[in-house]
PDB file of N, CA, C, O and CB in Angstrom:
ATOM      1  N   MET A   1      71.267  75.013  68.554  1.00  0.00           N
ATOM      2  CA  MET A   1      70.020  74.612  67.876  1.00  0.00           C
ATOM      3  C   MET A   1      70.054  75.034  66.401  1.00  0.00           C
ATOM      4  O   MET A   1      69.645  74.282  65.517  1.00  0.00           O
ATOM      5  CB  MET A   1      68.781  75.243  68.587  1.00  0.00           C
ATOM      6  N   SER A   2      70.538  76.220  66.164  1.00  0.00           N
ATOM      7  CA  SER A   2      70.588  76.727  64.801  1.00  0.00           C
ATOM      8  C   SER A   2      71.499  75.896  63.898  1.00  0.00           C
ATOM      9  O   SER A   2      71.227  75.701  62.713  1.00  0.00           O
ATOM     10  CB  SER A   2      71.051  78.161  64.808  1.00  0.00           C
ATOM     11  N   LEU A   3      72.600  75.410  64.505  1.00  0.00           N
ATOM     12  CA  LEU A   3      73.512  74.566  63.756  1.00  0.00           C
ATOM     13  C   LEU A   3      72.847  73.282  63.316  1.00  0.00           C
ATOM     14  O   LEU A   3      73.047  72.825  62.191  1.00  0.00           O
ATOM     15  CB  LEU A   3      74.734  74.257  64.579  1.00  0.00           C
ATOM     16  N   HIS A   4      72.057  72.698  64.202  1.00  0.00           N
ATOM     17  CA  HIS A   4      71.352  71.441  63.883  1.00  0.00           C
ATOM     18  C   HIS A   4      70.326  71.677  62.747  1.00  0.00           C
ATOM     19  O   HIS A   4      70.198  70.857  61.838  1.00  0.00           O
ATOM     20  CB  HIS A   4      70.630  70.876  65.164  1.00  0.00           C
ATOM     21  N   LEU A   5      69.627  72.768  62.815  1.00  0.00           N
ATOM     22  CA  LEU A   5      68.638  73.084  61.764  1.00  0.00           C
ATOM     23  C   LEU A   5      69.316  73.323  60.418  1.00  0.00           C
ATOM     24  O   LEU A   5      68.808  72.919  59.372  1.00  0.00           O
ATOM     25  CB  LEU A   5      67.809  74.325  62.157  1.00  0.00           C
ATOM     26  N   THR A   6      70.465  73.984  60.462  1.00  0.00           N
ATOM     27  CA  THR A   6      71.216  74.250  59.247  1.00  0.00           C
ATOM     28  C   THR A   6      71.696  72.933  58.628  1.00  0.00           C
ATOM     29  O   THR A   6      71.575  72.733  57.420  1.00  0.00           O
ATOM     30  CB  THR A   6      72.412  75.182  59.543  1.00  0.00           C
ATOM     31  N   ARG A   7      72.234  72.049  59.448  1.00  0.00           N
ATOM     32  CA  ARG A   7      72.684  70.762  58.957  1.00  0.00           C
ATOM     33  C   ARG A   7      71.524  69.953  58.377  1.00  0.00           C
ATOM     34  O   ARG A   7      71.662  69.334  57.321  1.00  0.00           O
ATOM     35  CB  ARG A   7      73.363  69.984  60.074  1.00  0.00           C
ATOM     36  N   LEU A   8      70.403  69.958  59.054  1.00  0.00           N
ATOM     37  CA  LEU A   8      69.224  69.235  58.567  1.00  0.00           C
ATOM     38  C   LEU A   8      68.796  69.809  57.202  1.00  0.00           C
ATOM     39  O   LEU A   8      68.528  69.053  56.268  1.00  0.00           O
ATOM     40  CB  LEU A   8      68.048  69.331  59.603  1.00  0.00           C
ATOM     41  N   LEU A   9      68.735  71.093  57.096  1.00  0.00           N
ATOM     42  CA  LEU A   9      68.336  71.740  55.858  1.00  0.00           C
ATOM     43  C   LEU A   9      69.307  71.393  54.738  1.00  0.00           C
ATOM     44  O   LEU A   9      68.876  71.053  53.636  1.00  0.00           O
ATOM     45  CB  LEU A   9      68.258  73.257  56.044  1.00  0.00           C
ATOM     46  N   LEU A  10      70.587  71.470  54.994  1.00  0.00           N
ATOM     47  CA  LEU A  10      71.570  71.136  53.976  1.00  0.00           C
ATOM     48  C   LEU A  10      71.480  69.692  53.571  1.00  0.00           C
ATOM     49  O   LEU A  10      71.634  69.367  52.393  1.00  0.00           O
ATOM     50  CB  LEU A  10      72.954  71.442  54.461  1.00  0.00           C
ATOM     51  N   THR A  11      71.232  68.810  54.529  1.00  0.00           N
ATOM     52  CA  THR A  11      71.110  67.381  54.229  1.00  0.00           C
ATOM     53  C   THR A  11      69.915  67.136  53.316  1.00  0.00           C
ATOM     54  O   THR A  11      70.008  66.408  52.327  1.00  0.00           O
ATOM     55  CB  THR A  11      70.969  66.558  55.529  1.00  0.00           C
ATOM     56  N   LEU A  12      68.786  67.761  53.669  1.00  0.00           N
ATOM     57  CA  LEU A  12      67.576  67.555  52.856  1.00  0.00           C
ATOM     58  C   LEU A  12      67.720  68.113  51.473  1.00  0.00           C
ATOM     59  O   LEU A  12      67.198  67.532  50.521  1.00  0.00           O
ATOM     60  CB  LEU A  12      66.380  68.180  53.519  1.00  0.00           C
ATOM     61  N   LEU A  13      68.417  69.231  51.323  1.00  0.00           N
ATOM     62  CA  LEU A  13      68.511  69.887  50.021  1.00  0.00           C
ATOM     63  C   LEU A  13      69.565  69.231  49.130  1.00  0.00           C
ATOM     64  O   LEU A  13      69.444  69.297  47.907  1.00  0.00           O
ATOM     65  CB  LEU A  13      68.834  71.365  50.203  1.00  0.00           C
ATOM     66  N   THR A  14      70.588  68.606  49.697  1.00  0.00           N
ATOM     67  CA  THR A  14      71.691  68.091  48.876  1.00  0.00           C
ATOM     68  C   THR A  14      71.558  66.622  48.569  1.00  0.00           C
ATOM     69  O   THR A  14      72.163  66.161  47.601  1.00  0.00           O
ATOM     70  CB  THR A  14      73.001  68.332  49.561  1.00  0.00           C
ATOM     71  N   LYS A  15      70.810  65.862  49.327  1.00  0.00           N
ATOM     72  CA  LYS A  15      70.664  64.423  49.032  1.00  0.00           C
ATOM     73  C   LYS A  15      69.745  64.237  47.861  1.00  0.00           C
ATOM     74  O   LYS A  15      68.673  64.839  47.804  1.00  0.00           O
ATOM     75  CB  LYS A  15      70.127  63.648  50.251  1.00  0.00           C
ATOM     76  N   PRO A  16      70.149  63.416  46.933  1.00  0.00           N
ATOM     77  CA  PRO A  16      69.252  63.139  45.776  1.00  0.00           C
ATOM     78  C   PRO A  16      68.059  62.294  46.258  1.00  0.00           C
ATOM     79  O   PRO A  16      68.200  61.352  47.038  1.00  0.00           O
ATOM     80  CB  PRO A  16      70.036  62.382  44.610  1.00  0.00           C
ATOM     81  N   ARG A  17      66.913  62.673  45.765  1.00  0.00           N
ATOM     82  CA  ARG A  17      65.727  61.969  46.124  1.00  0.00           C
ATOM     83  C   ARG A  17      65.454  60.855  45.114  1.00  0.00           C
ATOM     84  O   ARG A  17      65.669  61.037  43.915  1.00  0.00           O
ATOM     85  CB  ARG A  17      64.555  62.927  46.217  1.00  0.00           C
ATOM     86  N   PRO A  18      64.982  59.711  45.592  1.00  0.00           N
ATOM     87  CA  PRO A  18      64.655  58.630  44.680  1.00  0.00           C
ATOM     88  C   PRO A  18      63.489  59.022  43.782  1.00  0.00           C
ATOM     89  O   PRO A  18      62.585  59.755  44.183  1.00  0.00           O
ATOM     90  CB  PRO A  18      64.326  57.357  45.457  1.00  0.00           C
ATOM     91  N   ALA A  19      63.537  58.515  42.565  1.00  0.00           N
ATOM     92  CA  ALA A  19      62.463  58.849  41.607  1.00  0.00           C
ATOM     93  C   ALA A  19      61.183  58.169  42.069  1.00  0.00           C
ATOM     94  O   ALA A  19      61.203  57.035  42.548  1.00  0.00           O
ATOM     95  CB  ALA A  19      62.835  58.402  40.138  1.00  0.00           C
ATOM     96  N   ARG A  20      60.081  58.871  41.921  1.00  0.00           N
ATOM     97  CA  ARG A  20      58.777  58.297  42.289  1.00  0.00           C
ATOM     98  C   ARG A  20      58.289  57.405  41.168  1.00  0.00           C
ATOM     99  O   ARG A  20      58.218  57.815  40.010  1.00  0.00           O
ATOM    100  CB  ARG A  20      57.735  59.411  42.589  1.00  0.00           C
ATOM    101  N   LYS A  21      57.953  56.179  41.531  1.00  0.00           N
ATOM    102  CA  LYS A  21      57.419  55.282  40.535  1.00  0.00           C
ATOM    103  C   LYS A  21      55.911  55.292  40.455  1.00  0.00           C
ATOM    104  O   LYS A  21      55.310  54.962  39.433  1.00  0.00           O
ATOM    105  CB  LYS A  21      57.883  53.916  40.804  1.00  0.00           C
ATOM    106  N   GLU A  22      55.316  55.687  41.579  1.00  0.00           N
ATOM    107  CA  GLU A  22      53.855  55.689  41.641  1.00  0.00           C
ATOM    108  C   GLU A  22      53.360  57.121  41.804  1.00  0.00           C
ATOM    109  O   GLU A  22      53.838  57.858  42.667  1.00  0.00           O
ATOM    110  CB  GLU A  22      53.343  54.794  42.806  1.00  0.00           C
ATOM    111  N   ARG A  23      52.422  57.499  40.990  1.00  0.00           N
ATOM    112  CA  ARG A  23      51.938  58.851  41.026  1.00  0.00           C
ATOM    113  C   ARG A  23      50.689  59.019  41.872  1.00  0.00           C
ATOM    114  O   ARG A  23      50.235  60.145  42.078  1.00  0.00           O
ATOM    115  CB  ARG A  23      51.674  59.316  39.652  1.00  0.00           C
ATOM    116  N   GLY A  24      50.126  57.931  42.364  1.00  0.00           N
ATOM    117  CA  GLY A  24      48.953  58.031  43.175  1.00  0.00           C
ATOM    118  C   GLY A  24      47.709  57.566  42.409  1.00  0.00           C
ATOM    119  O   GLY A  24      47.764  57.116  41.264  1.00  0.00           O
ATOM    120  N   ASP A  25      46.633  57.699  43.093  1.00  0.00           N
ATOM    121  CA  ASP A  25      45.339  57.233  42.562  1.00  0.00           C
ATOM    122  C   ASP A  25      44.617  58.396  41.866  1.00  0.00           C
ATOM    123  O   ASP A  25      43.650  58.935  42.403  1.00  0.00           O
ATOM    124  CB  ASP A  25      44.445  56.641  43.709  1.00  0.00           C
ATOM    125  N   VAL A  26      45.081  58.774  40.688  1.00  0.00           N
ATOM    126  CA  VAL A  26      44.493  59.953  39.998  1.00  0.00           C
ATOM    127  C   VAL A  26      43.021  59.703  39.659  1.00  0.00           C
ATOM    128  O   VAL A  26      42.202  60.582  39.924  1.00  0.00           O
ATOM    129  CB  VAL A  26      45.289  60.281  38.692  1.00  0.00           C
ATOM    130  N   PRO A  27      42.639  58.558  39.088  1.00  0.00           N
ATOM    131  CA  PRO A  27      41.205  58.382  38.803  1.00  0.00           C
ATOM    132  C   PRO A  27      40.336  58.466  40.058  1.00  0.00           C
ATOM    133  O   PRO A  27      39.182  58.887  39.976  1.00  0.00           O
ATOM    134  CB  PRO A  27      40.976  57.043  38.122  1.00  0.00           C
ATOM    135  N   GLY A  28      40.866  58.075  41.210  1.00  0.00           N
ATOM    136  CA  GLY A  28      40.102  58.137  42.447  1.00  0.00           C
ATOM    137  C   GLY A  28      39.751  59.540  42.829  1.00  0.00           C
ATOM    138  O   GLY A  28      38.595  59.839  43.129  1.00  0.00           O
ATOM    139  N   TRP A  29      40.778  60.445  42.822  1.00  0.00           N
ATOM    140  CA  TRP A  29      40.438  61.821  43.258  1.00  0.00           C
ATOM    141  C   TRP A  29      39.632  62.579  42.171  1.00  0.00           C
ATOM    142  O   TRP A  29      38.852  63.479  42.483  1.00  0.00           O
ATOM    143  CB  TRP A  29      41.745  62.613  43.597  1.00  0.00           C
ATOM    144  N   VAL A  30      39.834  62.204  40.917  1.00  0.00           N
ATOM    145  CA  VAL A  30      39.014  62.820  39.857  1.00  0.00           C
ATOM    146  C   VAL A  30      37.560  62.421  40.052  1.00  0.00           C
ATOM    147  O   VAL A  30      36.664  63.260  39.949  1.00  0.00           O
ATOM    148  CB  VAL A  30      39.510  62.394  38.436  1.00  0.00           C
ATOM    149  N   LEU A  31      37.319  61.142  40.335  1.00  0.00           N
ATOM    150  CA  LEU A  31      35.959  60.668  40.558  1.00  0.00           C
ATOM    151  C   LEU A  31      35.328  61.344  41.755  1.00  0.00           C
ATOM    152  O   LEU A  31      34.164  61.740  41.700  1.00  0.00           O
ATOM    153  CB  LEU A  31      35.946  59.168  40.745  1.00  0.00           C
ATOM    154  N   ILE A  32      36.081  61.483  42.844  1.00  0.00           N
ATOM    155  CA  ILE A  32      35.553  62.156  44.009  1.00  0.00           C
ATOM    156  C   ILE A  32      35.230  63.634  43.728  1.00  0.00           C
ATOM    157  O   ILE A  32      34.225  64.152  44.214  1.00  0.00           O
ATOM    158  CB  ILE A  32      36.541  62.045  45.150  1.00  0.00           C
ATOM    159  N   THR A  33      36.065  64.292  42.959  1.00  0.00           N
ATOM    160  CA  THR A  33      35.824  65.683  42.626  1.00  0.00           C
ATOM    161  C   THR A  33      34.589  65.848  41.744  1.00  0.00           C
ATOM    162  O   THR A  33      33.790  66.758  41.964  1.00  0.00           O
ATOM    163  CB  THR A  33      37.039  66.267  41.935  1.00  0.00           C
ATOM    164  N   VAL A  34      34.428  64.981  40.753  1.00  0.00           N
ATOM    165  CA  VAL A  34      33.278  65.041  39.843  1.00  0.00           C
ATOM    166  C   VAL A  34      32.018  64.716  40.603  1.00  0.00           C
ATOM    167  O   VAL A  34      30.994  65.367  40.400  1.00  0.00           O
ATOM    168  CB  VAL A  34      33.452  64.072  38.653  1.00  0.00           C
ATOM    169  N   MET A  35      32.063  63.722  41.478  1.00  0.00           N
ATOM    170  CA  MET A  35      30.885  63.335  42.252  1.00  0.00           C
ATOM    171  C   MET A  35      30.479  64.469  43.218  1.00  0.00           C
ATOM    172  O   MET A  35      29.291  64.736  43.397  1.00  0.00           O
ATOM    173  CB  MET A  35      31.165  62.023  43.039  1.00  0.00           C
ATOM    174  N   THR A  36      31.452  65.116  43.824  1.00  0.00           N
ATOM    175  CA  THR A  36      31.161  66.230  44.720  1.00  0.00           C
ATOM    176  C   THR A  36      30.524  67.361  43.973  1.00  0.00           C
ATOM    177  O   THR A  36      29.546  67.938  44.446  1.00  0.00           O
ATOM    178  CB  THR A  36      32.416  66.711  45.411  1.00  0.00           C
ATOM    179  N   ALA A  37      31.060  67.703  42.794  1.00  0.00           N
ATOM    180  CA  ALA A  37      30.474  68.763  41.993  1.00  0.00           C
ATOM    181  C   ALA A  37      29.048  68.393  41.578  1.00  0.00           C
ATOM    182  O   ALA A  37      28.168  69.253  41.584  1.00  0.00           O
ATOM    183  CB  ALA A  37      31.340  69.042  40.755  1.00  0.00           C
ATOM    184  N   GLY A  38      28.805  67.129  41.220  1.00  0.00           N
ATOM    185  CA  GLY A  38      27.475  66.712  40.866  1.00  0.00           C
ATOM    186  C   GLY A  38      26.496  66.823  42.025  1.00  0.00           C
ATOM    187  O   GLY A  38      25.356  67.249  41.839  1.00  0.00           O
ATOM    188  N   LEU A  39      26.935  66.444  43.213  1.00  0.00           N
ATOM    189  CA  LEU A  39      26.088  66.601  44.398  1.00  0.00           C
ATOM    190  C   LEU A  39      25.750  68.039  44.673  1.00  0.00           C
ATOM    191  O   LEU A  39      24.609  68.366  45.000  1.00  0.00           O
ATOM    192  CB  LEU A  39      26.757  66.011  45.601  1.00  0.00           C
ATOM    193  N   VAL A  40      26.740  68.906  44.543  1.00  0.00           N
ATOM    194  CA  VAL A  40      26.488  70.344  44.795  1.00  0.00           C
ATOM    195  C   VAL A  40      25.474  70.892  43.804  1.00  0.00           C
ATOM    196  O   VAL A  40      24.577  71.644  44.187  1.00  0.00           O
ATOM    197  CB  VAL A  40      27.803  71.159  44.704  1.00  0.00           C
ATOM    198  N   VAL A  41      25.607  70.522  42.530  1.00  0.00           N
ATOM    199  CA  VAL A  41      24.652  70.983  41.513  1.00  0.00           C
ATOM    200  C   VAL A  41      23.258  70.444  41.819  1.00  0.00           C
ATOM    201  O   VAL A  41      22.284  71.191  41.737  1.00  0.00           O
ATOM    202  CB  VAL A  41      25.100  70.541  40.096  1.00  0.00           C
ATOM    203  N   ALA A  42      23.142  69.168  42.168  1.00  0.00           N
ATOM    204  CA  ALA A  42      21.855  68.569  42.437  1.00  0.00           C
ATOM    205  C   ALA A  42      21.170  69.175  43.635  1.00  0.00           C
ATOM    206  O   ALA A  42      19.966  69.434  43.610  1.00  0.00           O
ATOM    207  CB  ALA A  42      22.008  67.112  42.635  1.00  0.00           C
ATOM    208  N   ILE A  43      21.950  69.404  44.704  1.00  0.00           N
ATOM    209  CA  ILE A  43      21.366  70.037  45.905  1.00  0.00           C
ATOM    210  C   ILE A  43      21.013  71.469  45.621  1.00  0.00           C
ATOM    211  O   ILE A  43      19.995  71.958  46.113  1.00  0.00           O
ATOM    212  CB  ILE A  43      22.333  69.967  47.098  1.00  0.00           C
ATOM    213  N   TRP A  44      21.819  72.158  44.843  1.00  0.00           N
ATOM    214  CA  TRP A  44      21.510  73.553  44.499  1.00  0.00           C
ATOM    215  C   TRP A  44      20.238  73.645  43.689  1.00  0.00           C
ATOM    216  O   TRP A  44      19.447  74.568  43.883  1.00  0.00           O
ATOM    217  CB  TRP A  44      22.662  74.186  43.723  1.00  0.00           C
ATOM    218  N   GLN A  45      20.025  72.711  42.790  1.00  0.00           N
ATOM    219  CA  GLN A  45      18.785  72.711  41.957  1.00  0.00           C
ATOM    220  C   GLN A  45      17.565  72.499  42.862  1.00  0.00           C
ATOM    221  O   GLN A  45      16.531  73.137  42.664  1.00  0.00           O
ATOM    222  CB  GLN A  45      18.843  71.581  40.842  1.00  0.00           C
ATOM    223  N   LEU A  46      17.680  71.618  43.839  1.00  0.00           N
ATOM    224  CA  LEU A  46      16.548  71.320  44.689  1.00  0.00           C
ATOM    225  C   LEU A  46      16.299  72.408  45.725  1.00  0.00           C
ATOM    226  O   LEU A  46      15.152  72.781  45.973  1.00  0.00           O
ATOM    227  CB  LEU A  46      16.758  70.001  45.373  1.00  0.00           C
ATOM    228  N   ALA A  47      17.358  72.913  46.323  1.00  0.00           N
ATOM    229  CA  ALA A  47      17.198  73.827  47.487  1.00  0.00           C
ATOM    230  C   ALA A  47      17.507  75.269  47.152  1.00  0.00           C
ATOM    231  O   ALA A  47      17.424  76.128  48.029  1.00  0.00           O
ATOM    232  CB  ALA A  47      18.098  73.387  48.627  1.00  0.00           C
ATOM    233  N   GLY A  48      17.857  75.562  45.921  1.00  0.00           N
ATOM    234  CA  GLY A  48      18.244  76.944  45.559  1.00  0.00           C
ATOM    235  C   GLY A  48      17.202  77.976  45.854  1.00  0.00           C
ATOM    236  O   GLY A  48      17.527  78.979  46.489  1.00  0.00           O
ATOM    237  N   PRO A  49      15.976  77.804  45.442  1.00  0.00           N
ATOM    238  CA  PRO A  49      14.952  78.823  45.754  1.00  0.00           C
ATOM    239  C   PRO A  49      14.717  79.029  47.253  1.00  0.00           C
ATOM    240  O   PRO A  49      14.543  80.161  47.706  1.00  0.00           O
ATOM    241  CB  PRO A  49      13.646  78.438  45.105  1.00  0.00           C
ATOM    242  N   GLN A  50      14.714  77.943  48.015  1.00  0.00           N
ATOM    243  CA  GLN A  50      14.534  78.060  49.454  1.00  0.00           C
ATOM    244  C   GLN A  50      15.726  78.770  50.104  1.00  0.00           C
ATOM    245  O   GLN A  50      15.554  79.590  51.006  1.00  0.00           O
ATOM    246  CB  GLN A  50      14.339  76.676  50.075  1.00  0.00           C
ATOM    247  N   LEU A  51      16.911  78.451  49.643  1.00  0.00           N
ATOM    248  CA  LEU A  51      18.101  79.117  50.188  1.00  0.00           C
ATOM    249  C   LEU A  51      18.108  80.610  49.844  1.00  0.00           C
ATOM    250  O   LEU A  51      18.500  81.433  50.671  1.00  0.00           O
ATOM    251  CB  LEU A  51      19.380  78.447  49.652  1.00  0.00           C
ATOM    252  N   ALA A  52      17.684  80.955  48.647  1.00  0.00           N
ATOM    253  CA  ALA A  52      17.640  82.371  48.240  1.00  0.00           C
ATOM    254  C   ALA A  52      16.620  83.093  49.114  1.00  0.00           C
ATOM    255  O   ALA A  52      16.872  84.207  49.574  1.00  0.00           O
ATOM    256  CB  ALA A  52      17.274  82.522  46.713  1.00  0.00           C
ATOM    257  N   THR A  53      15.463  82.458  49.347  1.00  0.00           N
ATOM    258  CA  THR A  53      14.436  83.093  50.187  1.00  0.00           C
ATOM    259  C   THR A  53      14.945  83.251  51.630  1.00  0.00           C
ATOM    260  O   THR A  53      14.733  84.294  52.250  1.00  0.00           O
ATOM    261  CB  THR A  53      13.122  82.256  50.167  1.00  0.00           C
ATOM    262  N   MET A  54      15.609  82.229  52.159  1.00  0.00           N
ATOM    263  CA  MET A  54      16.156  82.344  53.533  1.00  0.00           C
ATOM    264  C   MET A  54      17.146  83.475  53.619  1.00  0.00           C
ATOM    265  O   MET A  54      17.110  84.252  54.574  1.00  0.00           O
ATOM    266  CB  MET A  54      16.832  81.033  53.972  1.00  0.00           C
ATOM    267  N   LEU A  55      18.031  83.593  52.649  1.00  0.00           N
ATOM    268  CA  LEU A  55      19.039  84.640  52.651  1.00  0.00           C
ATOM    269  C   LEU A  55      18.411  86.015  52.533  1.00  0.00           C
ATOM    270  O   LEU A  55      18.820  86.950  53.221  1.00  0.00           O
ATOM    271  CB  LEU A  55      20.026  84.423  51.525  1.00  0.00           C
ATOM    272  N   LYS A  56      17.412  86.143  51.657  1.00  0.00           N
ATOM    273  CA  LYS A  56      16.733  87.434  51.514  1.00  0.00           C
ATOM    274  C   LYS A  56      16.041  87.838  52.816  1.00  0.00           C
ATOM    275  O   LYS A  56      16.124  88.993  53.233  1.00  0.00           O
ATOM    276  CB  LYS A  56      15.707  87.374  50.369  1.00  0.00           C
ATOM    277  N   ASN A  57      15.357  86.884  53.457  1.00  0.00           N
ATOM    278  CA  ASN A  57      14.684  87.156  54.729  1.00  0.00           C
ATOM    279  C   ASN A  57      15.669  87.553  55.795  1.00  0.00           C
ATOM    280  O   ASN A  57      15.404  88.482  56.558  1.00  0.00           O
ATOM    281  CB  ASN A  57      13.893  85.948  55.187  1.00  0.00           C
ATOM    282  N   ALA A  58      16.798  86.878  55.874  1.00  0.00           N
ATOM    283  CA  ALA A  58      17.805  87.205  56.878  1.00  0.00           C
ATOM    284  C   ALA A  58      18.411  88.595  56.640  1.00  0.00           C
ATOM    285  O   ALA A  58      18.617  89.357  57.585  1.00  0.00           O
ATOM    286  CB  ALA A  58      18.909  86.145  56.875  1.00  0.00           C
ATOM    287  N   LEU A  59      18.691  88.915  55.381  1.00  0.00           N
ATOM    288  CA  LEU A  59      19.249  90.244  55.105  1.00  0.00           C
ATOM    289  C   LEU A  59      18.198  91.344  55.345  1.00  0.00           C
ATOM    290  O   LEU A  59      18.530  92.428  55.824  1.00  0.00           O
ATOM    291  CB  LEU A  59      19.771  90.314  53.647  1.00  0.00           C
ATOM    292  N   ASP A  60      16.951  91.062  55.015  1.00  0.00           N
ATOM    293  CA  ASP A  60      15.897  92.067  55.268  1.00  0.00           C
ATOM    294  C   ASP A  60      15.696  92.280  56.763  1.00  0.00           C
ATOM    295  O   ASP A  60      15.453  93.407  57.193  1.00  0.00           O
ATOM    296  CB  ASP A  60      14.562  91.633  54.617  1.00  0.00           C
ATOM    297  N   SER A  61      15.795  91.208  57.571  1.00  0.00           N
ATOM    298  CA  SER A  61      15.605  91.391  59.003  1.00  0.00           C
ATOM    299  C   SER A  61      16.763  92.196  59.630  1.00  0.00           C
ATOM    300  O   SER A  61      16.562  92.946  60.585  1.00  0.00           O
ATOM    301  CB  SER A  61      15.478  90.023  59.689  1.00  0.00           C
ATOM    302  N   VAL A  62      17.972  92.028  59.077  1.00  0.00           N
ATOM    303  CA  VAL A  62      19.101  92.808  59.576  1.00  0.00           C
ATOM    304  C   VAL A  62      18.983  94.236  59.127  1.00  0.00           C
ATOM    305  O   VAL A  62      19.274  95.145  59.906  1.00  0.00           O
ATOM    306  CB  VAL A  62      20.426  92.217  59.109  1.00  0.00           C
ATOM    307  N   ALA A  63      18.565  94.474  57.895  1.00  0.00           N
ATOM    308  CA  ALA A  63      18.465  95.831  57.368  1.00  0.00           C
ATOM    309  C   ALA A  63      17.351  96.622  58.025  1.00  0.00           C
ATOM    310  O   ALA A  63      17.431  97.850  58.068  1.00  0.00           O
ATOM    311  CB  ALA A  63      18.249  95.794  55.879  1.00  0.00           C
ATOM    312  N   ASN A  64      16.307  95.967  58.542  1.00  0.00           N
ATOM    313  CA  ASN A  64      15.182  96.647  59.168  1.00  0.00           C
ATOM    314  C   ASN A  64      15.419  96.980  60.603  1.00  0.00           C
ATOM    315  O   ASN A  64      14.618  97.707  61.192  1.00  0.00           O
ATOM    316  CB  ASN A  64      13.967  95.825  59.061  1.00  0.00           C
ATOM    317  N   LYS A  65      16.474  96.493  61.204  1.00  0.00           N
ATOM    318  CA  LYS A  65      16.744  96.784  62.628  1.00  0.00           C
ATOM    319  C   LYS A  65      17.440  98.069  62.825  1.00  0.00           C
ATOM    320  O   LYS A  65      17.732  98.445  63.960  1.00  0.00           O
ATOM    321  CB  LYS A  65      17.553  95.708  63.246  1.00  0.00           C
TER     322      LYS A  65
END
């Protein structure tokens, strides 16, 4: 088994790889990242005070026990 893995590893490391012509959909993932960050900021603006209150209440209830 070890011999097969060694051969596979040597084959993968020594064979030249073809050059990549396509780099992918960069504008797509950038758009998704920016939109996700925008959604997080918008939700945080709307729900931030309620989330802070909920966290404070939860920590207070644990500390008082």
